[in-house]
C-alpha positions as CSV (number, residue, x, y, z in Angstrom):
1,X,45.6,60.5,-8.3
2,X,43.7,61.4,-10.9
3,X,42.7,64.1,-13.4
4,X,40.4,65.7,-11.8
5,X,42.4,66.4,-8.8
6,X,44.2,69.2,-10.9
7,X,40.7,71.3,-10.4
8,X,41.2,74.6,-8.9
9,X,38.9,74.7,-5.8
10,X,36.7,77.3,-5.4
11,X,37.4,80.1,-2.7
12,X,34.0,80.2,-1.3
13,X,31.2,77.7,-2.0
14,X,27.5,78.6,-2.4
15,X,26.1,80.4,0.8
16,X,29.3,82.6,1.5
17,X,30.8,80.0,4.0
18,X,34.3,78.7,3.5
19,X,33.4,74.9,3.7
20,X,37.0,73.8,3.8
21,X,37.5,74.1,7.2
22,X,40.7,74.3,9.5
23,X,43.6,72.4,7.4
24,X,45.6,71.7,10.4
25,X,42.2,69.7,11.9
26,X,42.6,67.0,9.1
27,X,45.7,67.5,6.9
28,X,48.1,65.9,9.3
29,X,45.9,63.4,10.4
30,X,44.7,62.4,6.8
31,X,48.1,61.6,5.6
32,X,49.2,60.1,8.7
33,X,46.5,57.4,8.0
34,X,47.5,57.1,4.7
35,X,51.0,56.1,5.6
36,X,50.1,53.4,8.0
37,X,48.3,50.6,5.9
38,X,50.8,51.1,3.3
39,X,53.8,50.3,5.6
40,X,51.8,47.5,7.4
41,X,51.0,45.7,4.2
42,X,54.6,46.3,2.2
43,X,57.1,46.1,5.5
44,X,55.6,45.2,8.7
45,X,53.7,42.0,7.2
46,X,57.2,40.6,6.1
47,X,58.4,40.9,9.9
48,X,55.1,39.5,11.3
49,X,55.4,36.6,8.7
50,X,59.1,35.5,9.5
51,X,58.4,35.7,13.2
52,X,55.4,33.3,12.5
53,X,57.9,30.7,10.7
54,X,57.0,31.4,7.1
55,X,59.5,30.4,4.5
56,X,61.6,33.8,3.0
57,X,60.6,32.2,-0.4
58,X,56.7,32.5,0.6
59,X,57.3,35.6,2.2
60,X,58.7,37.4,-0.5
61,X,56.4,36.0,-3.2
62,X,53.2,36.8,-1.1
63,X,54.1,40.0,0.2
64,X,55.1,41.6,-3.4
65,X,52.0,40.5,-4.8
66,X,50.2,42.7,-2.4
67,X,52.0,45.6,-4.3
68,X,49.7,44.8,-7.0
69,X,46.6,47.4,-5.8
70,X,49.0,50.3,-6.0
71,X,50.2,48.9,-9.6
72,X,46.9,49.0,-11.0
73,X,45.0,52.0,-9.0
74,X,45.1,54.5,-11.9
75,X,42.6,52.2,-14.1
76,X,39.8,52.4,-11.5
77,X,40.6,56.0,-10.0
78,X,37.8,56.8,-12.5
79,X,35.6,55.4,-10.4
80,X,36.4,57.3,-7.7
81,X,35.5,60.2,-9.8
82,X,32.3,58.8,-10.9
83,X,30.7,57.3,-7.7
84,X,30.1,59.4,-4.6
85,X,32.4,62.1,-2.9
86,X,35.8,61.9,-2.3
87,X,35.0,62.6,1.5
88,X,33.0,59.5,1.3
89,X,35.7,57.4,0.1
90,X,38.1,58.4,2.4
91,X,35.6,57.6,5.4
92,X,34.7,54.5,3.6
93,X,38.1,53.1,3.2
94,X,39.1,53.7,6.6
95,X,36.6,51.7,8.1
96,X,37.5,48.9,5.5
97,X,41.1,49.3,6.6
98,X,40.2,49.1,10.2
99,X,38.1,45.9,9.5
100,X,41.0,44.6,7.6
101,X,43.5,44.8,10.2
102,X,40.9,43.5,12.9
103,X,40.6,40.6,10.3
104,X,44.5,40.0,10.4
105,X,44.5,39.9,14.0
106,X,41.3,37.5,13.9
107,X,43.1,35.0,11.7
108,X,46.6,34.8,13.0
109,X,46.0,32.4,15.9
110,X,44.3,29.8,13.5
111,X,45.9,27.0,11.5
112,X,45.5,28.3,8.3
113,X,46.5,31.6,9.2
114,X,48.8,32.5,6.1
115,X,45.9,32.0,3.7
116,X,43.5,34.0,5.6
117,X,45.5,36.7,6.7
118,X,46.6,37.4,3.2
119,X,43.1,38.0,2.1
120,X,43.0,40.5,4.8
121,X,46.2,42.2,3.5
122,X,44.8,42.4,0.2
123,X,41.4,44.1,1.7
124,X,44.3,46.4,3.4
125,X,46.0,46.8,0.3
126,X,43.1,47.6,-2.1
127,X,41.4,50.1,0.5
128,X,44.8,51.7,1.0
129,X,45.6,52.4,-2.9
130,X,41.7,53.7,-3.2
131,X,42.3,55.7,-0.2
132,X,45.3,57.1,-1.8
133,X,43.6,58.3,-4.7
134,X,40.7,59.9,-3.0
135,X,42.7,61.8,-0.5
136,X,45.0,63.4,-3.2
137,X,42.1,64.8,-4.9
138,X,40.5,65.8,-1.4
139,X,43.6,67.7,-0.8
140,X,43.5,69.6,-3.9
141,X,39.7,70.4,-3.3
142,X,40.0,71.0,0.3
143,X,42.9,73.8,0.2
144,X,43.3,76.8,-1.3
145,X,45.9,77.1,-3.8
146,X,48.3,78.9,-1.3
147,X,47.7,76.2,1.4
148,X,48.3,73.2,-0.9
149,X,51.8,74.6,-1.2
150,X,52.4,75.1,2.4
151,X,51.3,72.2,3.6
152,X,53.0,69.8,1.0
153,X,55.8,69.7,3.8
154,X,53.3,68.9,6.3
155,X,51.8,66.1,4.5
156,X,55.2,64.8,3.9
157,X,56.0,65.0,7.4
158,X,53.0,63.0,8.9
159,X,53.5,60.3,5.9
160,X,57.1,59.6,7.4
161,X,55.5,59.8,11.1
162,X,53.0,57.1,10.0
163,X,56.3,54.9,8.8
164,X,57.7,55.3,12.1
165,X,54.9,54.5,13.9
166,X,54.4,51.6,11.5
167,X,57.7,50.0,11.1
168,X,59.1,51.1,14.4
169,X,56.6,51.5,17.1
170,X,54.1,48.5,16.1
171,X,56.9,46.4,15.8
172,X,58.3,47.1,19.0
173,X,55.0,46.4,20.7
174,X,54.8,43.2,19.0
175,X,58.2,42.3,20.3
176,X,57.3,43.3,23.8
177,X,54.1,41.2,23.9
178,X,55.8,38.3,22.5
179,X,57.3,37.1,25.9
180,X,54.0,37.3,27.7
181,X,51.4,36.5,25.1
182,X,53.6,34.3,22.8
183,X,54.1,35.2,19.1
184,X,50.8,34.5,17.3
185,X,48.7,36.3,19.9
186,X,51.1,39.2,20.4
187,X,50.9,39.8,16.6
188,X,47.1,39.6,16.7
189,X,46.7,42.0,19.7
190,X,48.9,44.5,17.7
191,X,46.7,44.3,14.9
192,X,43.7,44.6,17.1
193,X,45.3,48.0,18.5
194,X,45.9,49.3,14.9
195,X,42.1,48.4,14.2
196,X,40.8,50.1,16.8
197,X,42.7,53.3,16.4
198,X,42.1,53.3,12.6
199,X,38.4,52.9,13.5
200,X,39.2,56.2,15.8
201,X,40.5,58.0,12.6
202,X,37.4,57.3,10.6
203,X,35.2,58.5,13.2
204,X,37.3,61.7,13.7
205,X,37.6,62.4,9.8
206,X,33.8,62.0,9.6
207,X,33.6,64.9,11.4
208,X,36.7,67.0,10.8
209,X,36.9,66.6,7.1
210,X,35.4,69.8,5.5
211,X,32.8,69.5,2.9
212,X,34.1,71.6,-0.3
213,X,31.8,72.7,-3.0
214,X,33.6,71.1,-5.6
215,X,33.6,67.5,-3.8
216,X,30.8,66.2,-5.9
217,X,31.1,63.0,-8.0
218,X,31.1,63.4,-11.9
219,X,27.7,63.5,-13.7
220,X,27.0,60.1,-14.7
221,X,25.8,61.5,-18.0
222,X,29.4,62.6,-18.8
223,X,30.4,59.1,-17.9
224,X,30.9,57.9,-21.5
225,X,33.2,61.0,-22.1
226,X,35.1,60.3,-18.9
227,X,36.0,56.9,-19.9
228,X,37.0,58.2,-23.2
229,X,39.2,60.9,-21.9
230,X,40.4,58.5,-19.4
231,X,41.7,55.9,-22.0
232,X,42.9,58.8,-24.3
233,X,45.1,59.9,-20.9
234,X,46.8,56.5,-20.8
235,X,47.5,56.4,-24.4
236,X,49.0,59.6,-24.3
237,X,51.5,58.2,-21.7
238,X,52.7,55.5,-23.9
239,X,53.0,57.8,-27.1
240,X,55.8,60.0,-25.1
241,X,59.1,60.3,-26.6
242,X,61.5,57.9,-25.6
243,X,59.1,55.6,-23.8
244,X,61.1,52.5,-24.0
245,X,64.0,54.4,-22.2
246,X,61.2,56.1,-19.5
247,X,59.9,52.5,-18.4
248,X,63.4,51.1,-18.2
249,X,64.0,53.9,-15.4
250,X,60.7,53.3,-13.6
251,X,61.1,49.7,-13.5
252,X,65.0,48.9,-12.9
253,X,66.2,52.1,-11.1
254,X,65.1,50.0,-7.9
255,X,65.7,47.0,-9.4
256,X,68.5,45.8,-6.4
257,X,66.8,47.5,-3.7
258,X,63.6,46.0,-4.4
259,X,65.3,42.6,-3.6
260,X,67.1,43.9,-0.9
261,X,64.1,45.6,1.0
262,X,62.3,42.1,1.0
263,X,65.0,40.2,2.7
264,X,66.6,42.9,5.0
265,X,64.3,42.0,7.7
266,X,64.3,38.5,7.4
267,X,68.0,38.7,7.5
268,X,68.0,40.6,10.8
269,X,65.8,38.0,12.3
270,X,67.4,34.7,11.4
271,X,69.1,32.6,13.5
272,X,73.1,33.0,13.2
273,X,73.4,29.5,11.9
274,X,71.3,30.4,9.0
275,X,73.5,33.1,8.3
276,X,71.3,36.2,10.3
277,X,71.9,38.0,12.7
278,X,69.3,37.0,15.0
279,X,67.9,40.2,16.4
280,X,64.6,40.3,18.5
281,X,61.5,41.7,17.2
282,X,62.0,45.1,19.5
283,X,65.5,45.6,18.2
284,X,64.5,45.4,14.3
285,X,61.6,47.8,15.6
286,X,64.4,50.3,16.6
287,X,66.6,49.9,13.8
288,X,64.4,49.9,11.1
289,X,61.4,51.7,12.4
290,X,63.1,54.6,14.1
291,X,67.0,55.1,13.0
292,X,66.4,53.9,9.8
293,X,63.4,55.8,8.8
294,X,64.8,58.9,10.5
295,X,68.0,58.7,8.2
296,X,65.7,57.9,5.2
297,X,63.8,61.4,6.1
298,X,67.3,62.7,6.1
299,X,68.2,61.7,3.1
300,X,65.3,62.6,1.2
301,X,65.5,66.0,2.6
302,X,68.7,66.7,1.4
303,X,68.4,65.2,-1.8
304,X,65.7,67.3,-2.6
305,X,67.8,70.3,-1.5
306,X,70.4,69.5,-3.7
307,X,68.6,69.1,-7.0
308,X,67.3,72.4,-6.0
309,X,70.5,73.9,-6.4
310,X,71.9,72.1,-9.3
311,X,68.9,70.2,-10.8
312,X,68.2,66.8,-11.5
313,X,70.5,66.3,-14.5
314,X,73.6,67.4,-12.3
315,X,72.6,64.8,-9.5
316,X,71.2,61.9,-11.5
317,X,74.3,59.9,-11.3
318,X,75.3,60.9,-7.9
319,X,71.8,60.0,-6.7
320,X,72.0,56.4,-8.9
321,X,75.4,55.8,-6.9
322,X,73.7,56.4,-3.5
323,X,70.7,54.4,-3.9
324,X,73.0,51.4,-5.0
325,X,76.2,51.3,-3.5
326,X,75.6,51.5,0.4
327,X,74.0,48.1,-0.3
328,X,77.1,46.6,0.1
329,X,76.7,47.1,3.8
330,X,74.7,43.9,3.9
331,X,77.4,42.1,2.3
332,X,79.6,43.2,5.2
333,X,76.7,42.2,7.4
334,X,76.5,38.9,6.3
335,X,80.0,38.2,6.3
336,X,81.2,39.7,9.7
337,X,77.9,38.9,11.5
338,X,78.7,41.5,14.0
339,X,77.1,41.2,17.5
340,X,77.0,44.9,18.5
341,X,73.5,46.4,17.6
342,X,75.4,49.9,17.3
343,X,77.4,48.1,14.0
344,X,74.1,47.0,12.9
345,X,72.5,50.5,13.2
346,X,75.4,52.1,11.5
347,X,75.3,50.2,8.2
348,X,71.5,50.4,8.3
349,X,71.8,54.3,8.6
350,X,74.3,54.1,5.8
351,X,71.9,52.3,3.6
352,X,68.9,53.9,4.6
353,X,70.4,57.5,4.1
354,X,71.8,57.0,0.6
355,X,68.1,55.3,-0.2
356,X,66.8,58.5,0.9
357,X,68.8,60.5,-1.5
358,X,69.1,58.4,-4.2
359,X,65.1,58.0,-4.4
360,X,64.8,62.0,-5.3
361,X,66.0,61.0,-8.6
362,X,62.8,58.8,-9.0
363,X,60.4,61.2,-8.0
364,X,62.0,64.1,-9.7
365,X,61.9,62.1,-13.0
366,X,58.4,61.0,-12.5
367,X,57.6,64.7,-12.4
368,X,59.6,65.4,-15.0
369,X,58.1,62.9,-17.3
370,X,54.4,64.0,-16.3
371,X,54.6,67.4,-17.1
372,X,52.2,68.5,-19.4
373,X,48.1,68.2,-20.3
374,X,47.8,65.2,-18.3
375,X,50.0,65.9,-15.4
376,X,48.0,64.2,-12.4
377,X,47.2,60.9,-14.2
378,X,50.4,60.5,-15.7
379,X,52.3,60.9,-12.3
380,X,49.8,58.4,-11.0
381,X,51.0,55.9,-13.7
382,X,54.6,56.7,-12.9
383,X,53.7,55.4,-9.1
384,X,51.7,52.6,-10.6
385,X,55.1,51.4,-12.2
386,X,57.0,52.3,-9.3
387,X,55.3,49.7,-7.2
388,X,55.5,47.1,-10.3
389,X,59.3,47.6,-10.2
390,X,59.0,47.0,-6.7
391,X,56.6,43.8,-6.9
392,X,58.5,42.0,-9.6
393,X,62.0,41.8,-8.3
394,X,60.6,41.3,-4.9
395,X,58.4,37.9,-5.5
396,X,61.7,36.4,-6.4
397,X,64.0,37.7,-3.4
398,X,63.3,35.2,-1.0
399,X,63.9,31.9,-3.8
400,X,67.3,33.2,-4.6
401,X,68.1,33.8,-1.2
402,X,67.0,30.5,-0.2
403,X,69.2,29.1,-2.6
404,X,72.2,31.4,-2.5
405,X,72.3,31.8,1.3
406,X,72.4,35.3,2.5
407,X,76.2,36.0,1.8
408,X,75.8,35.3,-1.9
409,X,72.4,36.8,-1.9
410,X,73.8,40.2,-0.8
411,X,76.7,39.9,-3.5
412,X,73.9,39.4,-6.0
413,X,71.9,42.3,-4.9
414,X,75.2,44.4,-5.6
415,X,75.4,42.8,-9.2
416,X,71.6,43.8,-9.7
417,X,72.7,47.5,-9.3
418,X,74.1,47.4,-13.0
419,X,70.7,47.7,-14.8
420,X,69.7,50.9,-12.5
421,X,73.2,52.4,-14.2
422,X,72.3,51.7,-17.6
423,X,68.7,52.8,-17.2
424,X,70.5,56.3,-16.5
425,X,72.5,56.1,-19.1
426,X,69.6,56.4,-21.7
427,X,67.1,58.7,-20.3
428,X,67.5,62.6,-20.9
429,X,66.5,65.2,-18.7
430,X,66.7,68.9,-19.5
431,X,69.6,70.6,-17.6
432,X,67.1,73.3,-15.9
433,X,64.5,71.0,-14.5
434,X,64.3,71.2,-10.7
435,X,66.8,74.2,-10.1
436,X,65.4,76.6,-8.2
437,X,66.4,79.9,-10.4
438,X,64.8,78.6,-13.0
439,X,61.6,77.8,-11.2
440,X,62.1,81.3,-9.8
441,X,62.4,82.9,-13.4
442,X,59.7,81.0,-15.1
443,X,57.3,82.1,-12.3
């Protein structure tokens, strides 16, 4: 998000007509559209490449590079402010996302599918990151202050629904098509269907999105000043007190989870002779895309409720343990290799619930250190470092796994939880931050 997203929208634009439209017509679909390409690039691509026979080393390295647009998106967010309206950016990026999805499908049956599909996946990632900037800014301009607060839960719910659709339903669809069509054609058809859906979303938003009066590009005559302000905003972030501890937390809190996330699906899909669980594509879609996402969401909800009662500082260590210690279930799965799908589901339930609960600390800490004059832009920088913290460890995860084997790799993941606790030790958080009663008193 950029600085301009903090602008308070006018209640009634010139002409006396409220141009914001009915939020229910566009907020749910907008954030559903925001979640789909993200989960396809980050998660679904891993499953697809594994089924297409790509090695774990290449899967982890190449798909981790796809985080890069989210890492650097704060640096081109000023362009979204200077050129055209956010509404235009939203519709344009959705058209590009649809084209990128179709491009992936087109390349999969070819001999050089890996190189070509990665080009289109990178287009997806870049378009998705740009769409995030425009959508979050448009949310602030297209809703009144009251509606912004009321719909925050709605947007989160539909973003999670997009994760279930991508990580669950699309993977299940591909799994069901693999038998009659073959693996490459099944995944190509799945991407064609996703592309058609996204093009339909773009057409729908071209009609349904309102036209807020303040959704206008910055004046080009102010471009120089705006660029200077943007540079000062970035500089102010790095002048924060305890910036070294802050950066260590942002980069290391998910150090173990970043590696686990890249190898979890390949582990479930790999043959038992290679140390995996040899699940089918459809089964992985059910395990991770439905049950796993449901528990991730529940953990996040309970984490938010807990932090609202006692504050972030009270729960920091508990959440650090929650995001890290449940990873031990993969050690159990790797050594026991259970054939029961119920046992696998239970293990994933524990890990994903812990991840959802523990990730709350990361999001709250990002909000905490972003408070102040440049709150929106600094929070965007935090999300960039969050993506970098997933990208760098994830790149090496496949190479490490192929040299250690799954059993020792998951032991290595447990060892990698230590930096997370070290990072927690050095940060400081106001005891009152996040507590509901303190927020109410401040109001």
